[in-house]
C-alpha positions as CSV (number, residue, x, y, z in Angstrom):
1,M,28.3,1.8,-20.9
2,T,26.5,0.6,-17.7
3,R,24.0,2.9,-16.2
4,Q,22.7,2.6,-12.7
5,L,19.4,3.5,-11.2
6,W,19.5,4.4,-7.6
7,A,16.7,3.7,-5.1
8,P,18.3,4.2,-1.6
9,W,14.9,4.1,0.1
10,R,14.8,0.3,-0.8
11,L,17.6,-0.4,1.7
12,E,15.2,-0.3,4.7
13,Y,13.0,-2.8,3.0
14,V,15.9,-5.1,2.0
15,Q,17.4,-5.1,5.4
16,G,14.1,-6.1,7.1
17,A,13.1,-8.6,4.5
18,G,14.2,-11.6,6.6
19,A,12.4,-10.5,9.8
20,T,10.6,-13.4,11.5
21,D,7.8,-11.2,12.9
22,G,6.4,-10.6,9.4
23,S,7.5,-7.0,9.3
24,A,9.2,-5.8,6.2
25,E,10.6,-2.9,8.1
26,Q,12.6,-2.5,11.2
27,G,10.7,-1.6,14.4
28,G,7.7,-3.9,14.1
29,C,4.4,-3.6,12.3
30,F,4.4,-0.5,10.1
31,L,0.6,-0.5,10.0
32,C,0.4,-0.3,13.8
33,R,3.1,2.4,13.9
34,A,1.1,4.4,11.3
35,L,-1.7,4.8,13.9
36,D,0.6,7.0,16.0
37,E,2.5,8.8,13.3
38,P,1.6,12.0,11.4
39,D,-0.3,11.3,8.1
40,E,2.6,12.6,6.0
41,A,5.3,10.4,7.7
42,A,3.2,7.3,7.6
43,L,1.8,8.0,4.1
44,V,-1.8,7.8,5.5
45,V,-4.4,9.0,3.1
46,H,-7.5,8.5,5.3
47,R,-8.3,7.4,8.8
48,G,-11.6,5.6,9.4
49,N,-13.2,4.4,12.7
50,A,-12.0,0.8,12.4
51,A,-9.5,1.0,9.6
52,L,-7.0,3.3,7.8
53,V,-5.8,3.7,4.2
54,L,-2.2,4.4,3.4
55,L,0.1,4.3,0.4
56,N,2.3,1.3,-0.1
57,R,5.9,2.4,0.5
58,Y,7.0,-0.2,-2.0
59,P,4.2,0.0,-4.6
60,Y,3.4,-2.0,-7.7
61,A,2.2,1.2,-9.3
62,S,1.7,4.9,-8.4
63,G,-1.2,5.2,-6.0
64,H,-1.0,1.6,-4.7
65,L,-3.1,1.7,-1.5
66,L,-3.2,-0.5,1.6
67,V,-6.4,-0.7,3.6
68,A,-5.9,-2.2,7.0
69,P,-7.8,-2.6,10.3
70,R,-6.6,-0.4,13.2
71,R,-6.5,-3.6,15.3
72,H,-3.5,-5.8,14.8
73,V,-5.1,-9.0,13.5
74,G,-3.4,-11.4,11.0
75,A,-6.2,-13.7,9.9
76,F,-8.8,-12.5,7.5
77,G,-11.4,-14.6,9.2
78,D,-10.7,-12.9,12.5
79,L,-11.9,-9.5,11.3
80,T,-15.1,-8.3,12.9
81,D,-18.0,-7.7,10.7
82,A,-17.6,-3.9,11.3
83,E,-13.9,-4.1,10.3
84,A,-14.5,-6.2,7.2
85,L,-17.3,-3.8,6.1
86,E,-15.3,-0.7,6.7
87,L,-12.2,-2.1,4.9
88,H,-14.2,-2.8,1.8
89,R,-16.0,0.6,1.9
90,L,-12.6,2.3,2.3
91,A,-11.3,0.3,-0.7
92,A,-14.2,1.6,-2.7
93,A,-13.6,5.2,-1.5
94,G,-9.9,4.7,-2.4
95,M,-10.9,3.7,-5.9
96,A,-13.0,6.9,-6.2
97,A,-10.0,9.0,-5.0
98,L,-7.7,7.3,-7.4
99,A,-10.2,7.8,-10.2
100,A,-10.3,11.6,-9.4
101,V,-6.5,12.0,-9.3
102,F,-5.1,9.5,-11.8
103,S,-8.0,8.2,-14.0
104,P,-6.8,4.6,-14.1
105,D,-8.4,2.1,-16.5
106,G,-8.9,-0.5,-13.9
107,Y,-7.9,-1.8,-10.5
108,N,-6.5,-4.9,-8.8
109,L,-7.9,-5.5,-5.4
110,G,-6.5,-8.3,-3.3
111,W,-5.8,-10.0,0.0
112,N,-2.4,-11.8,0.4
113,V,-3.1,-14.1,3.3
114,G,0.0,-15.9,4.6
115,R,3.7,-15.5,3.6
116,V,3.5,-18.2,1.0
117,A,0.7,-16.2,-0.7
118,G,2.9,-13.1,-0.9
119,A,2.0,-11.4,2.3
120,G,5.0,-9.2,3.3
121,L,3.3,-8.6,6.7
122,P,1.3,-11.7,7.5
123,G,0.7,-10.5,11.1
124,H,-1.6,-7.6,10.1
125,A,-4.3,-8.3,7.5
126,H,-4.6,-5.7,4.8
127,L,-6.2,-5.2,1.4
128,H,-4.3,-4.0,-1.6
129,V,-5.9,-1.5,-4.1
130,V,-3.7,-1.1,-7.1
131,P,-4.6,1.2,-10.0
132,R,-3.9,-0.1,-13.5
133,W,-3.6,1.6,-16.9
134,N,-3.8,0.1,-20.4
135,G,-0.2,-0.4,-21.4
136,D,1.2,0.2,-18.0
137,H,3.7,-2.7,-18.4
138,N,6.7,-1.3,-20.3
139,F,10.2,-2.5,-21.0
140,M,11.7,-1.5,-17.6
141,P,10.2,-4.3,-15.5
142,V,10.8,-6.8,-18.2
143,L,14.4,-5.9,-19.0
144,A,15.7,-4.4,-15.8
145,D,13.3,-5.6,-13.1
146,V,12.7,-1.9,-12.3
147,K,9.4,-0.1,-11.8
148,V,9.1,3.5,-12.9
149,L,6.9,5.6,-10.7
150,P,6.3,9.0,-12.4
151,E,5.5,11.0,-9.2
152,H,7.0,11.3,-5.7
153,I,5.0,9.2,-3.2
154,D,4.6,12.2,-0.8
155,L,2.9,14.2,-3.6
156,T,0.7,11.2,-4.4
157,R,-0.4,11.0,-0.8
158,S,-1.3,14.7,-0.7
159,K,-3.3,14.5,-3.9
160,L,-5.2,11.4,-2.8
161,A,-5.9,12.8,0.7
162,A,-7.3,15.9,-0.9
163,A,-9.5,13.9,-3.3
164,W,-10.8,11.5,-0.7
165,P,-14.6,11.3,-0.9
166,R,-16.2,13.2,2.1
């Protein structure tokens, strides 16, 4: 008996995957759009002076955060000192919020610079903050290339926003 797992929200990502502007979604840079959208719609957890933090709509794990400058800049080396400092401070605050909500055992932090390095949006630099747990790799990704996220992303956003360090 064949069973199917449905993820209709992935269609938007798949349809935009070949975009030449580096956007994984239709309508341009989703990080720039997030600046003008309500927090809930854009999955924004926190807005800083020079940067913002939002949940990755296509996460590696529950609570996968993206920390990005407000300014549309693609090259890591083109960030101002103020942007680079705030991005890393927000990453640390994101880890504190993730610790308060999910108690992960560790974190992966990383910059994917350029499409060949895995950047799905090479035109707008951003830092990934991915919570990790002991034993978080189960049979689903290995056998079915499927990730299981135990909580709806909107609820995750609400929890992290409420736990954000003040």
